[in-house]
N, C-alpha and C positions, 0 to 999 in steps of 0.2 A: 595458449593464454593461460593465465594465473588465478584467478577467478572471473567467473560468468558473470554473478551479477555488479561487476563492475565494465560491463561491455555494452551494455546500453542501459536505457533508464525508458526508450520507449520498444512497446512490441512491433512498430514497424520497422524502426531501426535495428531490429533484432532480425526481424524478420528476411528483410532484405541482404543481408549479412550471410544468412543462415541461404540462400538461394542462390548470391554468390559467390557461396563455398564450393555450393553442388555443382553449377554451372562451369567455375572455372577449375574442378577437380584437387580442390585444397583442402584437404581435414582441418577442421575446427573444434579442437579438446578443450576443455576446460580442465587444467587438472587440479583443481578442488576438489572436484565430487567424480573425476574421471570421468567425465560426457565424455559421450566422442559422437558426435551429431551423425558420422558416417553410417548407423546404424538406425534401425527405425527407432531403439529405444533411446539412444542419445539423444535425438531428434525430438521427438517426447517430451524427454527430460529438459531440455533446453528450453523448449516451450513453456512447460510450465516453470521452469525456474523466471523467465520474462515475465510471466503473468503474475507472479507474486511478485516481482521487484516490482511491475507497476502498482500494483494491489500496494504495497507499502510503502510507495512515494505519495501516493493517494492518501494513504490516511494521515501520513505527517503532513503534507499541508494540508487537509482536512482538520487537523488538532492544533496547529499554526494558527491557521487563521480564528477558530473556537478560541483560542488562548489571548490572541491579538482583541479579538472583541469582547474579552470579558474583564479585560485591563479596563478598556475604553466603556465597561458599565451596559456593556448589551449582551444579551441572552441571545443565542444561537440555538432555534431547534427545541427550545423546552421552555417552562414558567419563568416568570423574572424569580430573583428571592423573596423578593419584597412578597410577592402573592404568595411563595409556599410559607414565607414565617407567620403572614397573618393569617392563614389558614390552617398552620399547625399552631396558635395560640387559640385559636378558636372552638378547636379537637379540645386541647387542654381546658379551657372554661368548660367546655359540655361533660366532659369526662368527671372534674372535680366537684358539678354541682351536682 
């Protein structure tokens, strides 16, 4: 295959594909990275790349949800901007006094 990160976004699917290639005695080789899963190092690299791909997909989803919530005026996981603004104002007032 040309690119390992385009094979699957699911670790479960990638693991199934790797098991199938071993069971059916065919090679799973990523041309972009030179990863050959018939070797222990290649199998390790394929699993690491699969985990990184899964992480990347989840981070993109999280950022998308946070961006949509921000557009609707909802903050996820932090204080609202109005609380921060009032806190900054009170700190500035205290510093100038």
